[in-house]
Each structure stands twice: as C-alpha cells, then as structure tokens.
C-alpha positions, 0 to 999 in steps of 0.5 A: 510537548513534554517528555514522551510517555513510555508505553510498557512492552508486551509481557512474556513475548517469545523474544523476551523469553530468550536469554539476555545474552542473545540480545546483548548486541542489539541496539535500543530503538524508540518508536515516538509518536507525535502525541508524545507516546513512545514505545521502546524496543530493539533495532534491526535492519539498517542502522538509520533513524527515520520519520513518517506516517505510522500505519498498521496492517493486519495481514498474517502473511505477505510482508515482502509484498506489503513492504514493496507496495508503493502505497506504503511510500513514506509510512512506518508500517506496523504489522499486527501479526506477532511473528514476522520473518519466519518464511524469509524473503524470495530471491531478488531479480533486478533483471525482472521488473515483474519478479513474483513475490514483490510489488515493486523493485524495492522496499517502499515503506520507511520502516517496519514495526513488529513484535517479534522478528524471526531470524530463523526462516524456512521456505522453499523459495527463500534466499535470505532473512527479512533482516538481511533484505532490510539491511540491503535496502537500507530500511530500519526496523524495531521489534519487541514492541507491543503492536496491539498497543500501537494499533489501539493508539492509532485506532483511538487517535487516528493515523499519526506521524511518528519517527523511529529513533535508533540509538547510535545511528548517525542521523538519530539526533537530526531526526529527533530534532526535526519536524515529523514528516507527513507524506500527505504533504508532498506528491508521493505519486510522482516519487513511485511512478515510472518515468517513461512508458514501458510496454509489457507484452503477453505471448499472444499476437493481436492481444488487446492493450491496456493502458496502465496509468502508473500512480504507484502500480503493484506489479501484480496488476501487470501480471494479472493482465498478462496472464489474461492475454493482454498487453500492458502499456505502463505510463507515468502518472502525469502522462497524456494517456488519452492520446495513447492507442489502447483498448482500455485504461486502468488507473492504478493504486498508489500512495498519498492524497489523491488531490496531489495528483491533479494532472492525472485527474485532469487527464481522466476528466478528458477521458470521460468525454469518450467511451473507452472502458476505464477501471480504477483500483484503490487510489485510482478509485479516488482519482476517477471519483475526483474527475467525475465530480465526487469529493474525497477525504482522509480516513481516521486510520485507513484500511490496510488488511487482507480481509475487508468485507465490501457489500455491493450496493443494492444487494446482500453480496459481500466480497472479501477483499484486500485493501491498503488506503488512507483516503476514501471517496465521499459516496454521498457526493455522487454527481449525475450519471454516477452511483456508489457500487460498493460500501465497506461493511465495517464502517460504511465508507465507499469502496467503489463507484460506476457510471450508470451508462458508460463503461467506467467503474472503479473499486477501492480494494485490490482485485490483484490481491497478493497473497489474496484473497482473490474474490474480486479478481474477476473484475479484470475479466470484466474490463477485458470483456468490455473490450472484447 
C-alpha cells in the first residue's frame, strides 16, 4: 500500500496555541485509514491502540450519550464539533441500568477522534473529566486532528476502516500489523444485546406492557415508555418475543448490518402474521423492512447527527431528527401492503416504512433523541395509542 500520506493538522487550533511545555508529556498518536491517509495528533484516554470502522458525527453536544450508544459498537467515532469535554461527564451509577446521561452501562465506541480536548470542565452534574472516564473504561482517543479533513475524506471516500495507533502502547505493533477490523463482518447486535429478559416497571398498576427487542437499545427508549406509564419487557435480540405476553412490540436501534441478525428477522416475520402493534427504530426499521420483504444496503458514510431533516411522504411536513445508522432500507423495493413513510431531505434515502392496513410502522430516526431534537417523540404516544 505504500507509506501513509501524512495530512497536515489544523492551523492555529486552540490547543496548538498552548505552550509546548503543556504537551511535553503527551504521547503521539496516529489515525491511519485503510486508503493510506494518516493524521497525526496527541493521544489521550487509555494507553491502547485499536482498529475499527471510522465514522463521523456532527452534533455540538451529547458526547456521553454518543459514546455509550450501542450503535457505535466497533467504530472509531470522529466528532466534528471542535471543542469536546468542556462540560465533563455525569456520575456513573452501576446500580442504575437506566442512569440518565448515558445510553448504556459503558462506552461502546472503540475510540474517540477530536480536534481539541477540554481538560477543564464545568457543569452542575459533572463528576469527572472526559479523559478520566475514558481511562476508566479503557478507551483510547486522539486530539489535535483536523476533524474537518477527516470528515471530508470520509464523505468523499465513504465510511472506511482505520486504526488508532498510540506510540508506546503495548499493543501498537500488533494492531499496526494486523488487518483492519470491520464490525460489519460480525454480529455486533449479539455483542450489545441483553443476555436474558429484564422487566422494567413503571409506577402505574395495570400498565400496558411493551416488549422491547434489544438489538442494542438505548436506555432513553426504556425511559420514554416508563415516563408514559408503560412497563417494558426487554428481551435479547434472538428471543422468541412472539410467544411473550405484551401489548405492543418495539424493535430497537443497534449496530451493524441488519442482515447479520437473521434470527430477529425471522421472529418479526412471524409477528407480522398477527395484529399486535409493532414499531421499529433505526436498526429496527431495517429489520422490520427485511421481514416485510424490502431490501437494505450500506450507506456511503451514514447519517450520524442531531438535525437530519425527514419529510413525510405525500406531504410537505419536515421533521428534524436525531440519527445514527450506516445502513438504509431500499424504499423502491416496497412489497404489497407496505409503503414508504419518510425520506431524508438531504439524500432521499428511506427514513421509515408502514403497513397500509395493520398497526406496523418504523422510522430510521430516533424519537427518544437525547439530547434532542424531540420532534418525533410523539411516535411513542402513537404506539401506546394503538394499544389503548
């Protein structure tokens, strides 16, 4: 492949204006892409090297939620906002699986790529810095990188595999000499799903029960239903949810290629023979689509941001949404009885499907978006309305 191309770092970034002495103890790190491009920066977080799929997200806030989102499993997350870490990280509470401020119990992304790390943080709810949290979770990071250049490279070349090589880390040489890791080649859904059913109860007696098929579910989904007076039965990705007692089914978000979760698709296909209300979110949209007879495909660089515009088909109504996915439904492959519901206003890709007669529908975006926007939160009320 030849020697990597060394990209220049951003000029006069805030961190580079600090004295050289401030960075004298920092370790050099390189973000190396499969196409030979290499970005030099400073390592922070855990002293590890790592390989995976490099992706970018454009949100201005929400790095604790993003890092703990199971949909980022196996990925090196590049944040385009130039300053990260300024409001620290909330308290971790292992005793509370639905701890607000996080979308799972630990960091799911392989590594973090940013331009400037703020080591001084200020927020009423913060208990530690971002770097301390990443060291605690054994997650490496690189700062001092021109994230605009990385994003442009990914937009031009498509999502690409890469590796973060930290100078002096004990596994650097091993990672540097090994093939690039592609999370799309393994069943990452099985890695992030719960291992046995978990019942989350709300405070109301006689509450409706939503069966949550956990393919990498964000905890905000569970909190959203509990806040609406519904119990949630969280079941593993390959669990026979069709046989479970419940009033509605929610197919969760999750990482990777939906075609790797064929057991889930088969269970959904069986569920479509009934009439119990069923809703999908993100990966759940793709899984429902496969079960119904649509096809799916990998996007060039995915949609990962907090302000994606989605237009309801047949109307001029545009919803502002939060998204995190690398695959999409082929909306042109709609089988009999089904139709596209939403399309992305930027690239025209599918953002939702629905059955013309039965109470089955799904969206590619996140109604439970945390930290927002919440334009689509009413879809949870729609599902519960079908029950009630």
